[in-house]
C-alpha positions in Angstrom: 0.0 -0.1 0.0 2.8 2.4 0.8 4.6 1.7 -2.4 1.6 2.2 -4.5 0.9 5.7 -3.1 4.6 6.7 -3.5 4.4 5.8 -7.1 1.3 7.7 -8.0 2.0 10.9 -5.9 4.9 11.9 -8.4 7.8 14.2 -7.8 6.1 16.3 -5.2 4.9 13.2 -3.1 8.4 11.8 -3.3 9.9 15.1 -1.8 7.4 14.9 0.9 8.3 11.3 1.6 11.8 12.1 1.7 11.2 14.9 4.1 9.0 13.0 6.4 11.6 10.1 6.4 14.5 12.7 6.9 12.5 13.9 10.0 12.3 10.5 11.4 15.7 9.3 10.7 17.3 12.7 11.2 19.8 12.3 8.3 19.4 12.9 4.6 21.9 10.0 3.7 19.9 7.6 6.1 16.6 8.7 4.5 17.8 8.3 1.0 19.2 4.9 1.7 16.1 3.7 3.5 13.8 5.0 0.8 15.9 3.4 -1.9 15.9 0.0 -0.2 12.0 0.4 0.4 11.6 1.1 -3.4 14.0 -1.7 -4.5 12.8 -4.2 -1.8 16.4 -4.6 -0.9 19.8 -3.8 -2.7 23.6 -4.4 -2.6 25.9 -1.7 -1.6 27.1 -1.0 -5.2 23.5 -0.7 -6.2 22.6 1.8 -3.4 25.7 4.0 -4.2 24.5 4.2 -7.8 20.8 4.7 -6.8 21.2 7.2 -4.3 24.1 9.1 -5.9 25.7 9.3 -2.4 29.5 9.1 -2.0 30.7 5.4 -1.6 32.2 6.0 1.8 29.1 7.7 3.0 26.8 4.8 2.0 29.3 2.2 3.6 29.4 4.1 6.9 25.7 4.9 6.9 24.8 1.2 6.2 26.9 0.2 9.0 25.3 2.6 11.4 21.8 1.9 10.3 22.5 -2.0 10.6 23.7 -1.4 14.3 20.6 0.7 15.0 18.6 -2.2 13.5 17.0 0.3 10.8 18.0 -2.2 8.1 19.0 -5.7 8.1 21.4 -7.7 5.7 21.9 -11.0 4.4 24.9 -12.4 2.7 24.7 -13.3 -1.0 26.6 -16.3 -2.1 28.7 -15.8 -5.3 31.2 -17.6 -7.2 33.8 -15.1 -7.7 36.9 -14.7 -5.7 36.7 -12.3 -2.7 34.1 -11.6 -0.1 30.6 -12.3 -0.5 28.4 -9.1 -0.6 25.5 -8.2 1.6 21.9 -7.7 0.4 20.5 -4.8 2.6 16.8 -4.6 3.4 14.9 -2.0 5.2 12.9 -2.3 8.6 9.2 -2.4 7.8 7.9 1.2 7.6 5.2 0.5 10.4 8.0 -0.7 12.7 9.9 2.5 12.0 6.8 4.6 12.8 6.4 2.5 16.0 9.9 3.3 17.1 9.5 7.0 16.3 6.1 7.3 18.2 7.9 5.6 21.2 10.9 8.3 21.1 8.0 11.0 20.9 6.3 9.4 23.8 9.6 9.4 26.0 10.3 13.2 25.0 6.6 14.2 25.9 6.6 12.3 29.2 10.1 14.0 30.3 8.7 17.4 29.3 5.4 16.7 31.1 7.3 15.6 34.2 9.3 18.8 34.3 6.3 20.9 33.9 4.5 19.2 36.7 7.6 18.9 39.0 6.6 19.6 42.6 8.2 23.0 43.5 8.6 22.1 47.2 10.7 19.0 46.6 12.8 17.4 43.8 10.1 14.9 43.0 8.5 14.4 39.8 4.9 13.6 39.4 4.5 10.4 37.3 3.1 11.0 33.9 2.2 8.6 31.2 1.5 10.0 27.6 0.7 7.3 25.2 0.3 7.6 21.4 -2.4 5.2 20.4 -2.1 3.3 17.2 -4.8 3.2 14.6 -4.7 2.0 11.2 -7.3 3.2 8.6 -8.4 0.4 6.4 -9.7 2.7 3.5 
């Protein structure tokens, strides 16, 4: 469903998607790589470099960081040539990415609310629990 809407929305929709993913991942390189992997349903490093037009060292470093942050996962590809077997990279499902992002926002809001509701007579914070509810439209 996400991919269909991305394709129909044209260049303006593509820029909006990139901006939104950039806001979530806080990096243009990460967002370009993530969106590329979503569109291609996985890719090798050389394909990502060519498709994103990012510098090879930027792609390699960003892939490593994204893998350690579990934003992407990878699988070894068996090949018959001499040398190392390359990885195929795949993105975290968009719904999982959004769940992580909403949890991060919840944490920030709860810290902010706790500070705002701090008891002025003591160093105690009043417990606050702000929860973002999950709702999926089926239309």
